[in-house]
N, C-alpha and C positions, 0 to 999 in steps of 0.2 A: 375238571374231573370230566373231561369227554367222553362218549360213547363210540365203540367200535363202529355200529352202527346204526342205523335207525331201526329200533325194535319194533315200533308201533306198525311202521311199514311194513317191515318183515311179515309181521304176524296178519296184517290187511292182504297178504299178498302180492305185494306190489315189488318188493325186492326181487324175487326170484322168479316173477311171472307166476305165482302160484304159490300152495302152500309152502313154509318153510321146510329144508329138508329135515330137521330133526322132529318135525311133528309127522310120528309113525305110527298114530292111533294109539298107541300102547306103552306102559313104560320099556325103557331099554332094558333087553335081555340080560346084560350084566347084572343091573339094579333088580332088576326082577328075582333074579338067583339068590343073591343076598336076602333078599325078603322070603323067599321060600325055605331058606337053609333055616330062617328062625332066629337069627341075631339081629335082632331088629325089635327097640323097646319105646314106646311112646311116652310121654307126646314127641311128636316129630317135626322136625323143620325143614322143609322141601324148600331147597335156597335156588332161585331161579328156575322159578317151578314152572314157567312158560302157560300152556291152555291148560296144565293140571293132570296130562296122565299119570304120572305117578301117586302124587297126593289123592287122586280120585279111587287108585288102585288099593292105596293102602286103607281110605278111609272104609272101603268096600268090605275091608279084612278086620274092620273094627278098631283102627288106629285113629288117634286122635291128632290131627296133622294140621299145620300151618305152612301154606303156601306163599311164598314172596315172590313177586318179581316185577321190574322197572316198567313193563308194557302193561299200558291201560287197555289195550285191545285184548293180551294174554287172559290177563286177569279176568275182563268181564267174560270170556269165554269158558273159563276156569268156574266162575260165580253160575252161568248159567247150566252148564254139565252137574255142578252138584244139585241144583235145584232141580233139574230133570228127573237124578237118580234118584233124589228122596236123604239126601246123605248129610247127616246132622254134624258129623264129626269132624269135619274139616271146614278153617275159613280160609279166605286169601286176600291178602295184601297187597296191596300196587307201592312199593316203593324199591328205594334204591339199596341193593345188598352191602355196598359200603357203609352206610348210613343209618343201621338198625336201630339206631337209639332213638331214632326220630320216627318208628313205627308204632312204639306202644303195643310189643310185641306181649301175648296173652300171660304168659309163662317163661321158664326156661326148659331146656330139651335135655332127651334121654338119647336121641339119635341124630344126628345132622344129614341129611344127603346132597350132593353138590355134584348135579347129573348133569355136565359139560358146562357150566356157569364160569368155574375158574379162567379156563383160557379166552373167554369172551368179556371178560375185565379189561380195561387198560393197564398196563401194569403195573402203573402208580398207584392204581387203587388196589392193588393186591392185598398190600400189608392192613390196610384199615377193613377191607372185607374177614380177613383171617383173623383179625384181634376181634372183631364184632362178633362172628359165629362162636368164638371161642368163649366170649362173655356170657351170650344166649345158651350155653350147654351146660346141662348139671355137671357136677363131678362123678366121672366115670363114664360120661357120654362117647357114643360113639361118632365117628365121622368117616363118611365113605365118599370120595370124590373120584368122578371118570372126568378123565381131560384127555383132547387128543395130543396126540406126540406130534413131533417135527416131522414125520412121515407122514401123516393124514393127508395132506393135501399137497401138492407141487406148488413153487412159484406162478406157476402159468395157469394156475385153475380156475374155471369158471366161479368156484365158491368166493364169496368174500373171506379175505382169508383172517382168521382169528389169531390172537397172540399163542400160538402154537408154543410147546414147553418141552422142557428135556426133564428127565427123571433128576437130575440135579436141583435144577429151579424149581420144580413142585416141590421137593420134599423140603428144600431150605426154606421156601415162604412156609410150611405146612409145622416143621419142627421148631418154629420158632415159639410155637404157642402149644403144640400139640405133642403127644408122647406116645411111643410105641408104633412109630410112622412105618408102615409097610407096604409095598407095591406091585403089584403083579401085570404083569401084560393083559392087555385086555382090546375091546372094540367097541365101537361107536355105530350103531346102527341107523342111517340115513336113506332118506328116497330123494336121489340126486334130481335135481331139477334141471328142464330143458331151457337151455340158453340160445335162443335163434341166431344163426348167423356166427355163433363160437364155433371155431374146428372140434372136431370129436376128438372126445379125452377118454381114456380108458377107464371107465367106472362098471367093471362087471357087477352084475345082479344077480341076486339070488331069484327062486321062484316067486316069492312075494314081491319084489321089486325092491328090495333092500340093498343096499352097499355097506360092508361092515369094515371102516376104516380104523388104523392103527392108534389105541390109545393105552392108556393107563388107570389102572384102578388103584387107588390109594385107602387105605384103611387106618385109623389112627384112633386113640382115646385121650381124654380128658383127666389127666391124676388127680 
């Protein structure tokens, strides 16, 4: 069950010669819009939480949140941020999302967020992951999954290429367990890293230094 990349190395700033591009200092805008619309109910599982931007924002809004990530470096940063902000309704667990039974989750969840984890998993680990979060969800729970599409990065991209997906791939993987699967076009905001010596690529950025890459936003329910 090998990893796509060395996640601790990425979060230490060694893989991208700086912070990983998905660390934008805030929750992904697509996910934050869902939260602000109000169709989110705790307890919440933040699958692949990274440094905890989403989990911390949810806790600040009063939600009970559990964030899980495979990177010990990311989890340590998330825990430090929670302590600094005095947040008591969020906890972070280090572990492999493909092996949720090993993590001692505190309870089952009414909302599961996957903010760019799915495409980062080895392809042969997707089913273990999907089965695990389904088992960890309460009946009636919602799943929201934000994932890169195959158009997000060209084959010669300076980014390490994750396992980008088609609509059919992600729908098939999710619908094996979850119901009422719906998809819509979306985007993932990143801060493109610098790669000295690499030919310049066309990554246009906005006034905040963010690039929006093509993605899908999937919603589903556990019946």
